[in-house]
N, CA, C and O atoms as CSV, one atom per row, in Angstrom:
chain,resi,resn,atom,element,x,y,z
A,1,MET,N,N,3.810,-8.913,-0.552
A,1,MET,CA,C,3.819,-7.479,0.273
A,1,MET,C,C,5.850,-7.894,0.566
A,1,MET,O,O,6.901,-7.254,0.572
A,2,LEU,N,N,5.513,-8.987,0.715
A,2,LEU,CA,C,7.872,-9.974,1.057
A,2,LEU,C,C,8.280,-8.664,0.184
A,2,LEU,O,O,9.102,-7.802,0.495
A,3,VAL,N,N,7.414,-8.752,-1.097
A,3,VAL,CA,C,9.067,-7.811,-2.197
A,3,VAL,C,C,8.680,-6.363,-1.792
A,3,VAL,O,O,9.513,-5.677,-2.386
A,4,ALA,N,N,8.168,-5.841,-1.358
A,4,ALA,CA,C,7.946,-4.374,-1.110
A,4,ALA,C,C,8.952,-3.992,0.033
A,4,ALA,O,O,9.918,-3.242,0.174
A,5,MET,N,N,8.004,-5.173,1.007
A,5,MET,CA,C,9.214,-4.856,2.904
A,5,MET,C,C,10.370,-5.200,2.216
A,5,MET,O,O,10.985,-4.299,2.787
A,6,GLU,N,N,11.750,-6.005,1.055
A,6,GLU,CA,C,12.710,-6.580,0.869
A,6,GLU,C,C,13.031,-4.909,0.124
A,6,GLU,O,O,13.992,-4.311,0.610
A,7,SER,N,N,12.328,-4.271,-0.893
A,7,SER,CA,C,13.043,-3.030,-1.917
A,7,SER,C,C,13.059,-1.944,-0.862
A,7,SER,O,O,13.424,-0.829,-1.235
A,8,LEU,N,N,12.665,-2.142,0.582
A,8,LEU,CA,C,12.906,-0.956,1.354
A,8,LEU,C,C,14.272,-1.481,2.046
A,8,LEU,O,O,14.604,-2.489,2.670
A,9,GLN,N,N,14.944,-0.182,1.583
A,9,GLN,CA,C,16.489,-0.328,2.734
A,9,GLN,C,C,16.382,0.227,4.163
A,9,GLN,O,O,17.510,0.628,4.451
A,10,ALA,N,N,15.580,0.424,5.140
A,10,ALA,CA,C,15.843,0.226,6.199
A,10,ALA,C,C,14.434,0.127,6.154
A,10,ALA,O,O,13.720,0.155,5.152
A,11,ARG,N,N,13.805,-0.098,8.417
A,11,ARG,CA,C,12.818,-0.947,8.295
A,11,ARG,C,C,11.852,0.081,7.767
A,11,ARG,O,O,12.204,1.148,7.265
A,12,ALA,N,N,10.637,-0.311,7.916
A,12,ALA,CA,C,9.930,0.739,7.179
A,12,ALA,C,C,8.310,0.971,7.973
A,12,ALA,O,O,7.362,0.190,8.049
A,13,SER,N,N,8.414,1.844,8.300
A,13,SER,CA,C,6.231,2.059,9.380
A,13,SER,C,C,5.778,1.586,7.922
A,13,SER,O,O,6.262,1.587,6.791
A,14,HIS,N,N,4.148,1.030,8.778
A,14,HIS,CA,C,3.190,1.077,7.697
A,14,HIS,C,C,2.886,1.940,6.905
A,14,HIS,O,O,2.270,1.227,6.112
A,15,ALA,N,N,2.822,3.103,6.415
A,15,ALA,CA,C,2.678,3.722,6.106
A,15,ALA,C,C,4.153,3.944,4.619
A,15,ALA,O,O,3.905,4.415,3.509
A,16,GLU,N,N,5.460,3.489,5.046
A,16,GLU,CA,C,6.121,3.150,4.219
A,16,GLU,C,C,6.363,1.547,3.429
A,16,GLU,O,O,7.185,1.127,2.614
A,17,VAL,N,N,5.192,0.949,4.143
A,17,VAL,CA,C,4.746,-0.253,3.347
A,17,VAL,C,C,3.957,-0.413,2.070
A,17,VAL,O,O,4.107,-0.997,0.996
A,18,ALA,N,N,2.669,0.682,2.894
A,18,ALA,CA,C,1.704,0.544,2.295
A,18,ALA,C,C,2.159,1.839,0.920
A,18,ALA,O,O,1.697,1.748,-0.217
A,19,ALA,N,N,2.968,2.784,1.288
A,19,ALA,CA,C,3.822,3.234,-0.171
A,19,ALA,C,C,4.641,2.134,-0.496
A,19,ALA,O,O,3.542,1.603,-0.340
A,20,ALA,N,N,5.455,1.238,-0.791
A,20,ALA,CA,C,5.439,0.983,-1.325
A,20,ALA,C,C,5.155,-0.530,-2.441
A,20,ALA,O,O,5.665,-1.192,-3.345
A,21,LEU,N,N,3.795,-0.396,-1.437
A,21,LEU,CA,C,3.089,-1.438,-2.502
A,21,LEU,C,C,2.137,-1.040,-3.585
A,21,LEU,O,O,1.566,-1.707,-4.448
A,22,ASN,N,N,2.124,0.778,-3.175
A,22,ASN,CA,C,1.215,1.359,-4.677
A,22,ASN,C,C,0.526,0.806,-5.682
A,22,ASN,O,O,0.650,0.327,-6.809
A,23,GLY,N,N,-0.410,1.109,-4.668
A,23,GLY,CA,C,-1.620,0.287,-4.929
A,23,GLY,C,C,-2.457,0.329,-3.957
A,23,GLY,O,O,-2.164,0.441,-2.766
A,24,PRO,N,N,-4.079,0.199,-4.659
A,24,PRO,CA,C,-4.979,0.428,-3.380
A,24,PRO,C,C,-5.495,-0.596,-2.453
A,24,PRO,O,O,-6.269,-1.464,-2.857
A,25,LEU,N,N,-5.050,-0.526,-1.065
A,25,LEU,CA,C,-5.289,-1.357,-0.362
A,25,LEU,C,C,-6.001,-0.900,1.520
A,25,LEU,O,O,-6.171,0.216,2.012
A,26,ASP,N,N,-6.211,-2.037,2.017
A,26,ASP,CA,C,-6.744,-1.388,3.071
A,26,ASP,C,C,-6.153,-1.509,4.335
A,26,ASP,O,O,-5.834,-2.606,4.793
A,27,ARG,N,N,-5.972,-0.359,4.981
A,27,ARG,CA,C,-5.280,-0.606,5.809
A,27,ARG,C,C,-5.059,-1.557,7.104
A,27,ARG,O,O,-4.049,-1.603,7.806
A,28,VAL,N,N,-6.213,-2.278,7.239
A,28,VAL,CA,C,-6.310,-3.081,8.763
A,28,VAL,C,C,-5.848,-4.227,8.281
A,28,VAL,O,O,-5.476,-5.204,8.931
A,29,THR,N,N,-5.879,-4.074,6.982
A,29,THR,CA,C,-5.290,-5.739,6.473
A,29,THR,C,C,-4.118,-5.109,6.697
A,29,THR,O,O,-3.671,-5.351,7.818
A,30,LEU,N,N,-3.372,-4.294,5.949
A,30,LEU,CA,C,-1.867,-3.838,5.944
A,30,LEU,C,C,-1.685,-4.537,7.521
A,30,LEU,O,O,-1.250,-5.669,7.733
A,31,TYR,N,N,-2.132,-3.559,8.544
A,31,TYR,CA,C,-1.747,-4.111,9.647
A,31,TYR,C,C,-1.443,-5.159,10.216
A,31,TYR,O,O,-0.326,-5.513,10.593
A,32,ARG,N,N,-3.052,-6.033,10.353
A,32,ARG,CA,C,-3.303,-7.111,10.076
A,32,ARG,C,C,-1.804,-8.105,9.605
A,32,ARG,O,O,-1.047,-8.543,10.471
A,33,THR,N,N,-1.649,-8.266,8.576
A,33,THR,CA,C,-0.551,-8.952,7.649
A,33,THR,C,C,0.399,-8.730,8.065
A,33,THR,O,O,1.287,-9.541,7.803
A,34,LEU,N,N,0.834,-7.279,9.115
A,34,LEU,CA,C,2.319,-7.042,8.610
A,34,LEU,C,C,2.943,-7.417,10.919
A,34,LEU,O,O,4.012,-7.574,11.510
A,35,ASP,N,N,1.240,-7.368,11.373
A,35,ASP,CA,C,1.198,-8.682,13.127
A,35,ASP,C,C,1.677,-9.590,12.723
A,35,ASP,O,O,2.811,-9.893,13.094
A,36,ALA,N,N,0.677,-10.683,11.417
A,36,ALA,CA,C,0.748,-12.041,11.477
A,36,ALA,C,C,2.457,-12.341,10.895
A,36,ALA,O,O,2.981,-13.349,11.369
A,37,LEU,N,N,3.285,-11.523,9.929
A,37,LEU,CA,C,4.266,-11.151,10.158
A,37,LEU,C,C,5.761,-11.791,10.994
A,37,LEU,O,O,6.505,-12.770,10.932
A,38,VAL,N,N,5.624,-10.684,11.674
A,38,VAL,CA,C,5.811,-10.847,12.710
A,38,VAL,C,C,5.941,-12.068,13.717
A,38,VAL,O,O,7.055,-12.302,14.186
A,39,ASP,N,N,5.002,-12.751,14.024
A,39,ASP,CA,C,3.476,-13.635,14.775
A,39,ASP,C,C,4.213,-15.361,14.159
A,39,ASP,O,O,4.041,-16.534,14.492
A,40,ALA,N,N,4.876,-14.798,13.350
A,40,ALA,CA,C,5.426,-16.451,12.501
A,40,ALA,C,C,6.626,-15.658,12.133
A,40,ALA,O,O,6.829,-16.062,10.989
A,41,GLY,N,N,7.341,-14.977,12.332
A,41,GLY,CA,C,9.307,-14.877,12.615
A,41,GLY,C,C,9.339,-14.378,11.300
A,41,GLY,O,O,10.558,-14.243,11.197
A,42,LEU,N,N,8.811,-13.949,10.053
A,42,LEU,CA,C,8.923,-13.698,9.447
A,42,LEU,C,C,9.252,-12.011,9.399
A,42,LEU,O,O,9.720,-11.798,8.280
A,43,ALA,N,N,9.202,-11.032,9.999
A,43,ALA,CA,C,9.557,-10.089,10.397
A,43,ALA,C,C,10.047,-9.543,12.005
A,43,ALA,O,O,9.993,-10.181,13.057
A,44,LYS,N,N,10.572,-8.028,11.753
A,44,LYS,CA,C,10.608,-8.288,13.412
A,44,LYS,C,C,9.901,-6.910,13.436
A,44,LYS,O,O,10.072,-6.175,12.463
A,45,ARG,N,N,9.076,-6.470,14.523
A,45,ARG,CA,C,8.807,-5.030,14.642
A,45,ARG,C,C,9.462,-4.009,15.395
A,45,ARG,O,O,9.377,-4.604,16.469
A,46,GLN,N,N,10.062,-2.920,15.698
A,46,GLN,CA,C,10.964,-2.278,16.480
A,46,GLN,C,C,9.926,-1.042,16.599
A,46,GLN,O,O,9.293,-0.595,15.643
A,47,ILE,N,N,9.855,-0.570,17.907
A,47,ILE,CA,C,8.702,0.652,18.974
A,47,ILE,C,C,10.287,1.903,17.973
A,47,ILE,O,O,11.511,1.777,17.945
A,48,GLY,N,N,9.610,2.644,17.530
A,48,GLY,CA,C,10.871,3.747,17.720
A,48,GLY,C,C,10.297,4.649,19.183
A,48,GLY,O,O,9.262,4.330,19.767
A,49,ASP,N,N,11.254,5.894,19.647
A,49,ASP,CA,C,11.451,6.982,20.411
A,49,ASP,C,C,9.419,7.412,19.478
A,49,ASP,O,O,8.282,7.410,19.952
A,50,ASP,N,N,9.824,7.620,18.456
A,50,ASP,CA,C,8.568,8.611,18.168
A,50,ASP,C,C,7.324,8.161,18.743
A,50,ASP,O,O,6.299,8.831,18.867
A,51,ARG,N,N,7.598,6.414,19.235
A,51,ARG,CA,C,6.513,6.051,19.153
A,51,ARG,C,C,5.917,4.896,18.114
A,51,ARG,O,O,5.145,4.001,18.459
A,52,VAL,N,N,6.541,5.141,16.496
A,52,VAL,CA,C,5.717,4.610,15.642
A,52,VAL,C,C,6.526,3.164,15.040
A,52,VAL,O,O,7.694,3.183,14.654
A,53,GLY,N,N,5.538,1.769,15.050
A,53,GLY,CA,C,5.932,0.684,14.690
A,53,GLY,C,C,6.962,0.410,13.490
A,53,GLY,O,O,6.271,0.108,12.517
A,54,ARG,N,N,8.110,0.390,13.199
A,54,ARG,CA,C,8.905,-0.576,12.155
A,54,ARG,C,C,9.253,-1.439,11.847
A,54,ARG,O,O,10.168,-2.028,12.423
A,55,PHE,N,N,8.513,-1.967,10.555
A,55,PHE,CA,C,8.589,-3.124,10.708
A,55,PHE,C,C,10.149,-3.590,9.541
A,55,PHE,O,O,10.541,-2.688,8.801
A,56,SER,N,N,11.117,-5.375,9.474
A,56,SER,CA,C,12.335,-5.465,8.644
A,56,SER,C,C,11.693,-6.513,8.222
A,56,SER,O,O,10.472,-6.453,8.373
A,57,LEU,N,N,12.296,-7.869,7.533
A,57,LEU,CA,C,11.674,-8.543,7.800
A,57,LEU,C,C,13.316,-9.741,8.301
A,57,LEU,O,O,14.394,-9.190,8.077
A,58,THR,N,N,13.391,-11.123,8.871
A,58,THR,CA,C,13.934,-11.934,9.413
A,58,THR,C,C,14.746,-12.413,8.262
A,58,THR,O,O,15.956,-12.596,8.396
A,59,ALA,N,N,14.344,-12.551,7.527
A,59,ALA,CA,C,14.424,-13.811,6.014
A,59,ALA,C,C,14.988,-14.976,6.952
A,59,ALA,O,O,15.948,-15.621,6.530
A,60,GLY,N,N,14.523,-15.236,8.023
A,60,GLY,CA,C,14.613,-16.946,8.296
A,60,GLY,C,C,15.480,-17.035,9.472
A,60,GLY,O,O,15.685,-18.210,9.776
A,61,ALA,N,N,16.166,-16.024,10.380
A,61,ALA,CA,C,17.563,-15.360,10.911
A,61,ALA,C,C,17.188,-15.069,12.494
A,61,ALA,O,O,16.588,-13.999,12.593
A,62,PRO,N,N,17.315,-15.507,13.316
A,62,PRO,CA,C,17.134,-14.111,14.264
A,62,PRO,C,C,17.625,-12.603,14.246
A,62,PRO,O,O,18.778,-12.574,13.818
A,63,HIS,N,N,17.143,-11.333,14.565
A,63,HIS,CA,C,16.899,-10.113,14.532
A,63,HIS,C,C,17.832,-9.464,15.530
A,63,HIS,O,O,18.290,-8.321,15.534
A,64,ASP,N,N,17.998,-10.415,16.333
A,64,ASP,CA,C,18.772,-9.807,17.572
A,64,ASP,C,C,19.878,-9.700,17.208
A,64,ASP,O,O,20.454,-9.022,18.058
A,65,ASP,N,N,20.826,-10.079,16.105
A,65,ASP,CA,C,22.271,-9.974,16.934
A,65,ASP,C,C,22.865,-9.048,16.243
A,65,ASP,O,O,23.971,-9.164,15.716
A,66,HIS,N,N,22.062,-7.963,16.211
A,66,HIS,CA,C,22.810,-7.220,15.764
A,66,HIS,C,C,22.727,-5.531,15.636
A,66,HIS,O,O,21.507,-5.384,15.574
A,67,ALA,N,N,23.169,-4.498,15.579
A,67,ALA,CA,C,22.746,-3.052,16.088
A,67,ALA,C,C,21.723,-2.459,14.561
A,67,ALA,O,O,21.567,-2.706,13.365
A,68,HIS,N,N,21.328,-1.712,15.452
A,68,HIS,CA,C,20.808,0.017,13.974
A,68,HIS,C,C,20.627,0.808,14.539
A,68,HIS,O,O,20.632,1.086,15.738
A,69,PHE,N,N,20.437,1.267,13.646
A,69,PHE,CA,C,20.991,3.065,13.459
A,69,PHE,C,C,20.047,3.915,14.008
A,69,PHE,O,O,19.209,3.548,13.185
A,70,HIS,N,N,19.587,4.529,14.509
A,70,HIS,CA,C,18.106,5.820,14.275
A,70,HIS,C,C,18.130,7.161,13.687
A,70,HIS,O,O,18.165,7.947,14.634
A,71,CYS,N,N,18.129,7.621,12.885
A,71,CYS,CA,C,18.365,8.993,12.255
A,71,CYS,C,C,17.214,9.964,12.921
A,71,CYS,O,O,15.990,10.054,12.836
A,72,ALA,N,N,18.089,10.527,13.509
A,72,ALA,CA,C,16.554,11.991,14.628
A,72,ALA,C,C,16.643,12.441,13.615
A,72,ALA,O,O,15.505,12.908,13.641
A,73,ASP,N,N,16.993,12.731,12.708
A,73,ASP,CA,C,16.711,13.941,11.509
A,73,ASP,C,C,15.461,12.924,10.247
A,73,ASP,O,O,15.235,13.553,9.213
A,74,CYS,N,N,15.138,12.282,10.296
A,74,CYS,CA,C,14.583,11.974,9.546
A,74,CYS,C,C,13.478,10.480,9.565
A,74,CYS,O,O,12.600,9.890,8.934
A,75,GLY,N,N,14.297,10.454,10.777
A,75,GLY,CA,C,13.134,9.159,10.980
A,75,GLY,C,C,13.676,7.350,10.778
A,75,GLY,O,O,13.475,6.529,11.673
A,76,ARG,N,N,14.126,7.118,9.912
A,76,ARG,CA,C,14.448,5.517,9.507
A,76,ARG,C,C,15.235,4.965,10.863
A,76,ARG,O,O,15.829,5.627,11.714
A,77,VAL,N,N,15.027,3.454,10.770
A,77,VAL,CA,C,15.871,3.314,11.282
A,77,VAL,C,C,16.503,2.033,10.220
A,77,VAL,O,O,15.844,1.274,9.509
A,78,TYR,N,N,17.397,2.070,10.325
A,78,TYR,CA,C,18.810,0.883,9.596
A,78,TYR,C,C,19.527,-0.452,10.626
A,78,TYR,O,O,19.852,-0.549,11.810
A,79,CYS,N,N,19.542,-1.302,9.492
A,79,CYS,CA,C,20.388,-2.670,10.363
A,79,CYS,C,C,21.296,-2.685,10.207
A,79,CYS,O,O,21.459,-2.643,8.987
A,80,LEU,N,N,22.807,-2.749,11.043
A,80,LEU,CA,C,23.972,-2.241,10.941
A,80,LEU,C,C,24.018,-3.354,10.729
A,80,LEU,O,O,23.071,-4.139,10.778
A,81,SER,N,N,25.564,-3.677,10.359
A,81,SER,CA,C,26.697,-4.955,10.369
A,81,SER,C,C,27.561,-4.859,11.958
A,81,SER,O,O,28.718,-5.085,12.312
A,82,LEU,N,N,26.354,-4.416,12.618
A,82,LEU,CA,C,27.376,-4.033,13.859
A,82,LEU,C,C,26.791,-5.905,14.851
A,82,LEU,O,O,25.679,-6.427,14.771
A,83,PRO,N,N,27.725,-6.307,15.463
A,83,PRO,CA,C,27.109,-6.866,16.357
A,83,PRO,C,C,27.287,-6.610,17.953
A,83,PRO,O,O,28.343,-6.655,18.584
A,84,VAL,N,N,25.785,-6.289,18.515
A,84,VAL,CA,C,25.560,-6.191,19.906
A,84,VAL,C,C,26.244,-6.691,20.598
A,84,VAL,O,O,26.640,-7.808,20.265
A,85,PRO,N,N,26.789,-6.014,22.102
A,85,PRO,CA,C,28.496,-6.205,23.274
A,85,PRO,C,C,27.888,-7.171,23.701
A,85,PRO,O,O,26.886,-6.753,24.282
A,86,ASN,N,N,27.978,-8.867,23.748
A,86,ASN,CA,C,28.042,-9.896,24.548
A,86,ASN,C,C,28.389,-9.203,25.597
A,86,ASN,O,O,29.158,-8.281,25.870
A,87,LEU,N,N,26.997,-10.440,26.547
A,87,LEU,CA,C,26.868,-10.005,27.637
A,87,LEU,C,C,27.294,-11.072,28.404
A,87,LEU,O,O,27.054,-12.201,27.975
A,88,THR,N,N,28.015,-10.911,29.698
A,88,THR,CA,C,29.347,-11.987,30.147
A,88,THR,C,C,28.297,-12.178,32.149
A,88,THR,O,O,28.205,-13.083,32.979
A,89,GLN,N,N,27.826,-10.912,32.050
A,89,GLN,CA,C,27.811,-10.886,33.817
A,89,GLN,C,C,26.129,-10.467,33.869
A,89,GLN,O,O,25.995,-9.285,33.552
A,90,MET,N,N,25.453,-10.816,34.035
A,90,MET,CA,C,24.102,-10.578,34.412
A,90,MET,C,C,23.976,-10.452,36.032
A,90,MET,O,O,24.730,-11.268,36.562
A,91,PRO,N,N,23.407,-9.843,36.769
A,91,PRO,CA,C,23.373,-9.916,38.372
A,91,PRO,C,C,21.855,-11.291,38.592
A,91,PRO,O,O,20.694,-11.459,38.216
A,92,ALA,N,N,22.959,-11.995,39.482
A,92,ALA,CA,C,21.499,-13.100,39.585
A,92,ALA,C,C,20.343,-12.565,40.028
A,92,ALA,O,O,20.073,-11.570,40.700
A,93,GLY,N,N,19.486,-13.734,39.332
A,93,GLY,CA,C,18.306,-14.171,38.579
A,93,GLY,C,C,17.687,-13.082,37.583
A,93,GLY,O,O,16.513,-12.754,37.759
A,94,PHE,N,N,18.496,-12.453,36.449
A,94,PHE,CA,C,18.210,-11.907,35.752
A,94,PHE,C,C,18.561,-13.089,33.655
A,94,PHE,O,O,19.387,-13.610,32.906
A,95,ALA,N,N,17.481,-12.840,33.833
A,95,ALA,CA,C,17.832,-13.462,31.820
A,95,ALA,C,C,17.329,-12.754,31.137
A,95,ALA,O,O,16.230,-12.201,31.133
A,96,VAL,N,N,18.246,-12.757,30.451
A,96,VAL,CA,C,18.132,-11.536,28.886
A,96,VAL,C,C,17.658,-12.894,28.690
A,96,VAL,O,O,17.903,-13.981,29.213
A,97,GLN,N,N,16.170,-12.071,26.878
A,97,GLN,CA,C,15.719,-12.245,26.380
A,97,GLN,C,C,16.001,-11.702,25.284
A,97,GLN,O,O,15.978,-12.414,24.280
A,98,THR,N,N,16.359,-10.237,25.163
A,98,THR,CA,C,15.986,-10.127,24.094
A,98,THR,C,C,17.261,-8.469,23.785
A,98,THR,O,O,17.038,-7.493,24.502
A,99,ILE,N,N,18.031,-8.408,23.106
A,99,ILE,CA,C,19.036,-7.688,23.191
A,99,ILE,C,C,18.412,-6.444,22.046
A,99,ILE,O,O,17.960,-6.772,20.949
A,100,ASP,N,N,18.486,-4.845,22.563
A,100,ASP,CA,C,17.874,-3.783,21.495
A,100,ASP,C,C,18.636,-2.826,21.040
A,100,ASP,O,O,18.227,-1.669,20.944
A,101,PHE,N,N,20.580,-3.427,20.502
A,101,PHE,CA,C,21.232,-2.302,20.447
A,101,PHE,C,C,20.752,-0.620,18.917
A,101,PHE,O,O,20.345,-0.547,17.757
A,102,LYS,N,N,21.203,0.372,20.094
A,102,LYS,CA,C,20.944,0.485,18.910
A,102,LYS,C,C,21.865,2.624,18.789
A,102,LYS,O,O,22.204,3.347,19.726
A,103,LEU,N,N,21.925,2.848,17.522
A,103,LEU,CA,C,22.482,4.239,17.818
A,103,LEU,C,C,22.010,5.117,17.559
A,103,LEU,O,O,21.083,4.604,16.933
A,104,SER,N,N,21.799,6.325,17.486
A,104,SER,CA,C,20.983,7.528,17.262
A,104,SER,C,C,22.610,8.904,16.589
A,104,SER,O,O,23.776,8.989,16.976
A,105,GLY,N,N,21.667,9.864,15.281
A,105,GLY,CA,C,22.275,10.371,15.758
A,105,GLY,C,C,21.543,11.052,13.431
A,105,GLY,O,O,20.318,11.146,13.359
A,106,GLN,N,N,22.264,11.354,12.167
A,106,GLN,CA,C,22.324,11.615,10.964
A,106,GLN,C,C,22.792,10.046,10.163
A,106,GLN,O,O,23.621,9.174,10.423
A,107,CYS,N,N,21.618,10.284,8.919
A,107,CYS,CA,C,21.731,9.166,8.622
A,107,CYS,C,C,22.495,9.790,7.716
A,107,CYS,O,O,22.676,10.963,8.042
A,108,GLY,N,N,23.420,9.259,5.940
A,108,GLY,CA,C,23.969,9.206,5.435
A,108,GLY,C,C,23.407,10.895,4.636
A,108,GLY,O,O,23.954,11.997,4.586
A,109,ASP,N,N,21.905,10.301,4.041
A,109,ASP,CA,C,20.875,10.917,3.669
A,109,ASP,C,C,21.410,12.436,4.082
A,109,ASP,O,O,22.459,12.838,3.577
A,110,CYS,N,N,20.548,13.408,5.160
A,110,CYS,CA,C,20.792,13.612,6.109
A,110,CYS,C,C,21.502,14.268,6.434
A,110,CYS,O,O,21.162,15.384,6.828
A,111,ALA,N,N,22.538,13.956,6.421
A,111,ALA,CA,C,24.567,14.768,6.813
A,111,ALA,C,C,24.557,15.274,6.045
A,111,ALA,O,O,24.755,16.488,6.093
A,112,ALA,N,N,24.287,14.534,4.749
A,112,ALA,CA,C,25.112,14.841,2.629
A,112,ALA,C,C,24.077,16.645,3.090
A,112,ALA,O,O,24.752,17.631,3.388
A,113,ALA,N,N,22.873,16.718,3.066
A,113,ALA,CA,C,21.940,17.554,3.579
A,113,ALA,C,C,22.109,18.618,4.456
A,113,ALA,O,O,21.696,19.719,4.093
A,114,SER,N,N,22.531,18.523,5.322
A,114,SER,CA,C,22.403,19.249,5.896
A,114,SER,C,C,23.981,19.623,6.242
A,114,SER,O,O,24.242,20.560,6.996
């Protein structure tokens, strides 16, 4: 399954991971396996505006140190090499645990098609 996820260029939904595996599989087992990868820190799950969970491998590194791009047309989410802004001041009592910096628009494929 990790090889199938590595072959995907964007964050992948459960259905996209299943399609990349290209064989018979149990949907519940796939959900549980993806959850186990997230729990182990090997994958990251992000819930999109469409309420679909999308997964990507973390490659053993923290996944929160870059921006994401969400294509409003096809729904794919891409990891970008843009760093998230540095938060130098937070209100008293606030403790940041994760940052999710997301840009939205059209991906290259969708922009070329329109």
